[in-house]
C-alpha positions as a Python dict, from the first residue, in 0.01 Angstrom:
ca = {
    (1, 'M'): (0, 0, 0),
    (2, 'V'): (-46, -223, 304),
    (3, 'Y'): (-338, -466, 308),
    (4, 'F'): (-443, -543, 666),
    (5, 'D'): (-795, -668, 593),
    (6, 'N'): (-733, -1041, 556),
    (7, 'A'): (-1006, -1129, 806),
    (8, 'A'): (-1254, -1008, 545),
    (9, 'T'): (-1081, -1167, 244),
    (10, 'S'): (-721, -1282, 210),
    (11, 'W'): (-521, -1091, -49),
    (12, 'P'): (-309, -1138, -244),
    (13, 'K'): (-361, -1502, -333),
    (14, 'P'): (-87, -1747, -429),
    (15, 'E'): (0, -1717, -798),
    (16, 'S'): (-121, -2074, -852),
    (17, 'V'): (-475, -1967, -757),
    (18, 'Y'): (-488, -1710, -1036),
    (19, 'K'): (-344, -1957, -1284),
    (20, 'A'): (-596, -2229, -1195),
    (21, 'M'): (-891, -1994, -1237),
    (22, 'D'): (-754, -1862, -1564),
    (23, 'H'): (-701, -2217, -1691),
    (24, 'F'): (-1061, -2309, -1616),
    (25, 'S'): (-1200, -1995, -1780),
    (26, 'R'): (-988, -2023, -2094),
    (27, 'Q'): (-939, -2397, -2140),
    (28, 'V'): (-1237, -2571, -1974),
    (29, 'G'): (-1536, -2345, -1910),
    (30, 'A'): (-1800, -2621, -1926),
    (31, 'N'): (-2072, -2718, -1679),
    (32, 'P'): (-1966, -2997, -1440),
    (33, 'G'): (-2176, -3313, -1432),
    (34, 'R'): (-2427, -3200, -1692),
    (35, 'S'): (-2283, -3348, -2011),
    (36, 'G'): (-2067, -3637, -2123),
    (37, 'H'): (-1821, -3446, -2337),
    (38, 'K'): (-1461, -3409, -2233),
    (39, 'L'): (-1481, -3048, -2113),
    (40, 'S'): (-1776, -3127, -1886),
    (41, 'V'): (-1589, -3429, -1753),
    (42, 'E'): (-1285, -3210, -1686),
    (43, 'A'): (-1503, -2956, -1505),
    (44, 'E'): (-1643, -3234, -1286),
    (45, 'R'): (-1288, -3349, -1212),
    (46, 'I'): (-1207, -2997, -1092),
    (47, 'V'): (-1507, -3003, -859),
    (48, 'L'): (-1419, -3345, -722),
    (49, 'N'): (-1059, -3240, -666),
    (50, 'A'): (-1168, -2939, -460),
    (51, 'R'): (-1406, -3154, -257),
    (52, 'E'): (-1140, -3417, -185),
    (53, 'L'): (-880, -3157, -88),
    (54, 'L'): (-1124, -2997, 155),
    (55, 'A'): (-1194, -3339, 306),
    (56, 'E'): (-822, -3409, 337),
    (57, 'I'): (-729, -3084, 508),
    (58, 'F'): (-1004, -3128, 770),
    (59, 'A'): (-946, -3504, 821),
    (60, 'I'): (-1285, -3601, 678),
    (61, 'D'): (-1295, -3968, 577),
    (62, 'D'): (-1577, -3940, 321),
    (63, 'S'): (-1542, -3644, 85),
    (64, 'A'): (-1913, -3672, -9),
    (65, 'R'): (-1982, -3525, 335),
    (66, 'M'): (-1815, -3197, 235),
    (67, 'I'): (-2093, -2993, 76),
    (68, 'L'): (-1968, -2724, -161),
    (69, 'T'): (-2126, -2386, -88),
    (70, 'F'): (-2067, -2024, -187),
    (71, 'N'): (-1931, -1896, 148),
    (72, 'A'): (-1946, -1960, 522),
    (73, 'T'): (-2277, -1771, 551),
    (74, 'D'): (-2429, -2007, 296),
    (75, 'S'): (-2296, -2304, 495),
    (76, 'L'): (-2420, -2175, 830),
    (77, 'N'): (-2768, -2098, 701),
    (78, 'L'): (-2790, -2443, 545),
    (79, 'A'): (-2690, -2611, 871),
    (80, 'I'): (-2907, -2402, 1103),
    (81, 'K'): (-3224, -2396, 895),
    (82, 'C'): (-3209, -2761, 790),
    (83, 'L'): (-3129, -2900, 1136),
    (84, 'L'): (-3347, -2701, 1374),
    (85, 'R'): (-3719, -2775, 1408),
    (86, 'K'): (-4016, -2660, 1616),
    (87, 'G'): (-3943, -2697, 1987),
    (88, 'D'): (-3565, -2727, 1952),
    (89, 'H'): (-3315, -2534, 2164),
    (90, 'A'): (-2990, -2385, 2033),
    (91, 'V'): (-2684, -2252, 2216),
    (92, 'T'): (-2433, -1995, 2092),
    (93, 'S'): (-2224, -1705, 2228),
    (94, 'V'): (-2216, -1326, 2219),
    (95, 'F'): (-1896, -1333, 2013),
    (96, 'E'): (-2060, -1494, 1710),
    (97, 'H'): (-2076, -1339, 1366),
    (98, 'N'): (-2416, -1231, 1234),
    (99, 'S'): (-2401, -1528, 997),
    (100, 'V'): (-2488, -1737, 1303),
    (101, 'L'): (-2679, -1486, 1514),
    (102, 'R'): (-2922, -1368, 1249),
    (103, 'P'): (-3054, -1705, 1129),
    (104, 'L'): (-3085, -1820, 1490),
    (105, 'R'): (-3266, -1501, 1591),
    (106, 'R'): (-3503, -1536, 1299),
    (107, 'L'): (-3600, -1888, 1406),
    (108, 'E'): (-3640, -1763, 1763),
    (109, 'Q'): (-3859, -1470, 1657),
    (110, 'Q'): (-4077, -1705, 1453),
    (111, 'G'): (-4138, -1912, 1765),
    (112, 'I'): (-3963, -2216, 1616),
    (113, 'I'): (-3670, -2249, 1858),
    (114, 'E'): (-3551, -2140, 2199),
    (115, 'L'): (-3211, -1971, 2199),
    (116, 'T'): (-2944, -1928, 2465),
    (117, 'V'): (-2667, -1675, 2393),
    (118, 'L'): (-2382, -1731, 2635),
    (119, 'P'): (-2169, -1448, 2778),
    (120, 'C'): (-1797, -1413, 2713),
    (121, 'T'): (-1527, -1209, 2880),
    (122, 'K'): (-1431, -871, 2735),
    (123, 'E'): (-1138, -1047, 2572),
    (124, 'G'): (-1381, -1283, 2400),
    (125, 'F'): (-1326, -1603, 2597),
    (126, 'L'): (-1610, -1848, 2653),
    (127, 'D'): (-1616, -2076, 2959),
    (128, 'P'): (-1689, -2435, 2852),
    (129, 'A'): (-1866, -2488, 3185),
    (130, 'D'): (-2127, -2233, 3074),
    (131, 'V'): (-2193, -2442, 2765),
    (132, 'E'): (-2261, -2751, 2974),
    (133, 'K'): (-2491, -2561, 3210),
    (134, 'S'): (-2693, -2435, 2913),
    (135, 'I'): (-2768, -2777, 2759),
    (136, 'R'): (-3129, -2891, 2800),
    (137, 'P'): (-3317, -3208, 2703),
    (138, 'N'): (-3434, -3033, 2383),
    (139, 'T'): (-3093, -2883, 2289),
    (140, 'K'): (-3036, -2969, 1925),
    (141, 'L'): (-2744, -2742, 1827),
    (142, 'V'): (-2442, -2585, 1992),
    (143, 'S'): (-2278, -2344, 1747),
    (144, 'I'): (-1954, -2173, 1844),
    (145, 'I'): (-1714, -1957, 1647),
    (146, 'H'): (-1363, -2104, 1635),
    (147, 'A'): (-1193, -1765, 1656),
    (148, 'S'): (-1347, -1420, 1685),
    (149, 'N'): (-1345, -1205, 1373),
    (150, 'V'): (-1325, -898, 1602),
    (151, 'T'): (-1046, -983, 1846),
    (152, 'G'): (-901, -1305, 1706),
    (153, 'T'): (-977, -1482, 2036),
    (154, 'I'): (-948, -1860, 1993),
    (155, 'M'): (-1232, -2048, 2159),
    (156, 'P'): (-1187, -2377, 2352),
    (157, 'V'): (-1358, -2570, 2075),
    (158, 'E'): (-1205, -2907, 2160),
    (159, 'E'): (-1324, -2889, 2522),
    (160, 'I'): (-1671, -2785, 2410),
    (161, 'G'): (-1681, -3077, 2167),
    (162, 'E'): (-1613, -3319, 2452),
    (163, 'I'): (-1901, -3168, 2646),
    (164, 'V'): (-2157, -3170, 2364),
    (165, 'S'): (-2070, -3527, 2264),
    (166, 'K'): (-2199, -3651, 2600),
    (167, 'Y'): (-2556, -3545, 2524),
    (168, 'D'): (-2770, -3754, 2290),
    (169, 'G'): (-2956, -3547, 2032),
    (170, 'A'): (-2726, -3246, 2065),
    (171, 'Y'): (-2509, -3160, 1765),
    (172, 'Y'): (-2195, -2948, 1757),
    (173, 'M'): (-2093, -2697, 1489),
    (174, 'I'): (-1806, -2454, 1466),
    (175, 'D'): (-1781, -2152, 1241),
    (176, 'A'): (-1423, -2171, 1117),
    (177, 'A'): (-1431, -1858, 903),
    (178, 'Q'): (-1117, -1718, 1067),
    (179, 'T'): (-925, -2041, 1121),
    (180, 'A'): (-980, -2284, 833),
    (181, 'G'): (-643, -2311, 661),
    (182, 'V'): (-426, -2153, 930),
    (183, 'I'): (-514, -2357, 1242),
    (184, 'P'): (-536, -2736, 1199),
    (185, 'I'): (-893, -2866, 1227),
    (186, 'D'): (-971, -3236, 1268),
    (187, 'V'): (-1346, -3306, 1267),
    (188, 'K'): (-1299, -3627, 1465),
    (189, 'K'): (-1063, -3477, 1723),
    (190, 'Y'): (-1299, -3184, 1779),
    (191, 'K'): (-1602, -3419, 1776),
    (192, 'L'): (-1771, -3201, 1516),
    (193, 'D'): (-2106, -3280, 1360),
    (194, 'L'): (-2096, -2972, 1136),
    (195, 'L'): (-1811, -2752, 1016),
    (196, 'A'): (-1871, -2430, 821),
    (197, 'I'): (-1584, -2279, 623),
    (198, 'P'): (-1529, -2004, 364),
    (199, 'G'): (-1292, -2052, 74),
    (200, 'H'): (-1186, -1690, 37),
    (201, 'K'): (-1003, -1630, 364),
    (202, 'C'): (-725, -1847, 510),
    (203, 'L'): (-774, -2115, 241),
    (204, 'F'): (-659, -1860, -22),
    (205, 'G'): (-949, -1935, -258),
    (206, 'P'): (-1160, -1673, -436),
    (207, 'Q'): (-1485, -1524, -314),
    (208, 'G'): (-1791, -1735, -388),
    (209, 'T'): (-1647, -2058, -250),
    (210, 'G'): (-1700, -2242, 77),
    (211, 'G'): (-1804, -2568, 235),
    (212, 'L'): (-2010, -2741, 501),
    (213, 'Y'): (-1911, -3072, 655),
    (214, 'I'): (-2219, -3274, 753),
    (215, 'G'): (-2147, -3563, 989),
    (216, 'E'): (-2263, -3918, 938),
    (217, 'G'): (-2634, -3973, 983),
    (218, 'L'): (-2730, -3606, 989),
    (219, 'E'): (-2860, -3622, 632),
    (220, 'E'): (-3138, -3846, 765),
    (221, 'I'): (-3281, -3563, 978),
    (222, 'M'): (-3175, -3262, 770),
    (223, 'P'): (-3393, -3191, 463),
    (224, 'S'): (-3247, -3028, 155),
    (225, 'F'): (-3208, -2650, 167),
    (226, 'K'): (-3296, -2600, -198),
    (227, 'E'): (-3390, -2823, -488),
    (228, 'G'): (-3304, -2821, -856),
    (229, 'G'): (-3073, -2966, -1115),
    (230, 'T'): (-2790, -3187, -995),
    (231, 'G'): (-2706, -3387, -1307),
    (232, 'S'): (-2806, -3702, -1114),
    (233, 'L'): (-3140, -3887, -1129),
    (234, 'S'): (-3255, -3646, -1397),
    (235, 'E'): (-3542, -3878, -1485),
    (236, 'Q'): (-3704, -3793, -1150),
    (237, 'D'): (-3887, -3474, -1056),
    (238, 'V'): (-3799, -3513, -688),
    (239, 'H'): (-3461, -3412, -550),
    (240, 'P'): (-3195, -3679, -480),
    (241, 'D'): (-3159, -3776, -114),
    (242, 'F'): (-2798, -3894, -120),
    (243, 'M'): (-2479, -3704, -37),
    (244, 'P'): (-2358, -3462, -160),
    (245, 'D'): (-2633, -3405, -421),
    (246, 'K'): (-2901, -3364, -154),
    (247, 'Y'): (-2754, -3027, -57),
    (248, 'E'): (-2609, -2915, -389),
    (249, 'S'): (-2821, -2799, -681),
    (250, 'G'): (-2756, -2564, -969),
    (251, 'T'): (-2431, -2488, -1146),
    (252, 'K'): (-2134, -2458, -914),
    (253, 'N'): (-1869, -2189, -913),
    (254, 'T'): (-1633, -2426, -1091),
    (255, 'G'): (-1373, -2162, -1172),
    (256, 'G'): (-1376, -2057, -809),
    (257, 'L'): (-1337, -2418, -695),
    (258, 'A'): (-1037, -2454, -925),
    (259, 'G'): (-883, -2157, -744),
    (260, 'L'): (-981, -2294, -404),
    (261, 'A'): (-815, -2627, -480),
    (262, 'A'): (-498, -2444, -578),
    (263, 'G'): (-512, -2248, -253),
    (264, 'I'): (-541, -2566, -47),
    (265, 'E'): (-257, -2726, -242),
    (266, 'F'): (-45, -2418, -163),
    (267, 'I'): (-122, -2463, 209),
    (268, 'M'): (-35, -2833, 199),
    (269, 'K'): (290, -2766, 15),
    (270, 'T'): (389, -2474, 240),
    (271, 'G'): (270, -2637, 563),
    (272, 'T'): (0, -2515, 801),
    (273, 'D'): (255, -2494, 1081),
    (274, 'K'): (477, -2260, 878),
    (275, 'I'): (182, -2037, 785),
    (276, 'H'): (56, -2025, 1144),
    (277, 'K'): (406, -1957, 1281),
    (278, 'H'): (451, -1662, 1043),
    (279, 'E'): (114, -1511, 1132),
    (280, 'K'): (181, -1558, 1505),
    (281, 'A'): (511, -1374, 1471),
    (282, 'L'): (342, -1083, 1295),
    (283, 'T'): (69, -1077, 1558),
    (284, 'E'): (319, -1069, 1843),
    (285, 'Q'): (513, -791, 1671),
    (286, 'L'): (198, -586, 1615),
    (287, 'I'): (74, -632, 1971),
    (288, 'C'): (410, -531, 2117),
    (289, 'G'): (430, -230, 1888),
    (290, 'I'): (82, -102, 1971),
    (291, 'Q'): (131, -152, 2345),
    (292, 'K'): (405, 112, 2330),
    (293, 'I'): (180, 375, 2171),
    (294, 'E'): (17, 612, 2419),
    (295, 'G'): (-343, 691, 2330),
    (296, 'V'): (-418, 365, 2149),
    (297, 'T'): (-645, 111, 2315),
    (298, 'M'): (-615, -252, 2214),
    (299, 'Y'): (-883, -519, 2270),
    (300, 'G'): (-885, -894, 2297),
    (301, 'P'): (-630, -1135, 2450),
    (302, 'Q'): (-321, -939, 2342),
    (303, 'D'): (-146, -1274, 2328),
    (304, 'A'): (-37, -1426, 1996),
    (305, 'N'): (-75, -1776, 2144),
    (306, 'R'): (-442, -1720, 2222),
    (307, 'Q'): (-560, -1538, 1912),
    (308, 'T'): (-539, -1533, 1535),
    (309, 'A'): (-371, -1254, 1338),
    (310, 'V'): (-655, -1013, 1416),
    (311, 'V'): (-603, -708, 1637),
    (312, 'S'): (-873, -452, 1718),
    (313, 'I'): (-788, -101, 1836),
    (314, 'N'): (-920, 249, 1890),
    (315, 'V'): (-733, 578, 1899),
    (316, 'E'): (-820, 819, 2180),
    (317, 'G'): (-1035, 1111, 2066),
    (318, 'L'): (-1116, 963, 1726),
    (319, 'R'): (-1396, 744, 1597),
    (320, 'S'): (-1302, 419, 1429),
    (321, 'N'): (-1421, 538, 1087),
    (322, 'E'): (-1203, 850, 1115),
    (323, 'V'): (-899, 636, 1195),
    (324, 'G'): (-975, 397, 910),
    (325, 'Y'): (-1017, 683, 663),
    (326, 'Y'): (-689, 842, 770),
    (327, 'L'): (-497, 515, 746),
    (328, 'D'): (-638, 446, 400),
    (329, 'Q'): (-617, 791, 246),
    (330, 'Q'): (-304, 925, 413),
    (331, 'Q'): (-97, 615, 481),
    (332, 'G'): (-215, 358, 225),
    (333, 'I'): (-315, 111, 497),
    (334, 'M'): (-634, -87, 440),
    (335, 'T'): (-827, -198, 750),
    (336, 'R'): (-1187, -259, 846),
    (337, 'V'): (-1375, -33, 1085),
    (338, 'G'): (-1707, -49, 1270),
    (339, 'L'): (-1890, -345, 1422),
    (340, 'H'): (-1758, -618, 1190),
    (341, 'C'): (-2099, -793, 1169),
    (342, 'A'): (-2065, -891, 1537),
    (343, 'P'): (-2278, -645, 1737),
    (344, 'L'): (-2304, -852, 2056),
    (345, 'A'): (-1926, -890, 2073),
    (346, 'H'): (-1885, -513, 2069),
    (347, 'R'): (-2144, -471, 2343),
    (348, 'A'): (-1950, -720, 2554),
    (349, 'M'): (-1626, -532, 2481),
    (350, 'G'): (-1779, -191, 2552),
    (351, 'T'): (-1701, -66, 2201),
    (352, 'S'): (-2055, -29, 2070),
    (353, 'P'): (-2189, 159, 1876),
    (354, 'D'): (-1875, 293, 1701),
    (355, 'G'): (-1685, -35, 1702),
    (356, 'T'): (-1312, -65, 1644),
    (357, 'V'): (-1040, -49, 1381),
    (358, 'R'): (-953, -407, 1288),
    (359, 'L'): (-601, -488, 1170),
    (360, 'S'): (-591, -838, 1023),
    (361, 'M'): (-280, -993, 873),
    (362, 'G'): (-213, -1288, 647),
    (363, 'Y'): (68, -1508, 526),
    (364, 'F'): (183, -1257, 263),
    (365, 'N'): (220, -968, 505),
    (366, 'T'): (568, -878, 631),
    (367, 'A'): (742, -755, 946),
    (368, 'E'): (826, -433, 760),
    (369, 'E'): (457, -370, 701),
    (370, 'V'): (385, -420, 1070),
    (371, 'D'): (648, -160, 1158),
    (372, 'Y'): (498, 77, 902),
    (373, 'V'): (150, 39, 1054),
    (374, 'C'): (280, 95, 1407),
    (375, 'N'): (465, 410, 1297),
    (376, 'A'): (150, 540, 1128),
    (377, 'L'): (-53, 480, 1443),
    (378, 'Q'): (216, 648, 1651),
    (379, 'K'): (197, 962, 1433),
    (380, 'L'): (-181, 960, 1441),
    (381, 'A'): (-202, 921, 1819),
    (382, 'K'): (52, 1200, 1871),
    (383, 'N'): (-54, 1452, 1607),
    (384, 'G'): (-417, 1367, 1529),
    (385, 'I'): (-571, 1391, 1186),
}
């Protein structure tokens, strides 16, 4: 069995992640911040540890500014729907995930905002100059994906941050779903106002975990997304307005956060550079292997220095779902096929409506697995299904 679907969810996880989640479930199990007994206090310590580790890995000075969410989609919806108001203008690109495109389109369709969707090259690259040209007096948000979930293309997020920072009233967010944990992210260096991350991908946490960094002062113009129990100011029937409670209500996925913390600790112990170097080597090996196979088309940069460990392909004469089914059922190779929740990216690439076969690797994949996948594609391209 070869798991090449890490862009959807990383698997397997470090052993420490499983142990941390098991420890919470068996030995703690209580609700964080709701009671004064020792198990509740321990649960709250687990939550705080996850929050502080997230702040540390993204160079955030105040951990209270890292809002704990359930995934990147949760984070992106919180940011978009709490920040944007009637008459605002937002900027994004055609290579965004639907987690950005759909909430923005909904606000546009409701007549609340104006929206500019910038073009990219077929390889997925966005020209920072186009971002600057698109900014208007009423531009409130520029939201850009850090790396494409379809082609792995890494966007010039630092350059874009420099541009957006010049305009008063414009805020900058990146969707780091494909990069958080494998490419270093410094919120100050990138001049980020908002950073949306999932826990279950490159951070090695479980599903149901994520975070949103909210920059200083933004809480003054962003209302809460939902209201409810926080364990703080319980004598009041209005929601707290301080960080992080303003944006967190209800019982957290404490067991998941225990696993997420263990995943981040694994990254810190192993080293982001080592993880990134390994994934780059696998990506280069896969690209070189596929380039030698006649009848297989590859998309994106085809350059391990300009993309993450995500490679999209198609096999001549076959639809992506046919290729994916063959790889799974006949070769034991797990991939993702179709449009990958990024329809505008596929239109730009010319791969709509069938999409592509996405091969996405992680730290626990091996060079031997890459060779196995290339051999399977070689057989398929030569002999068919």
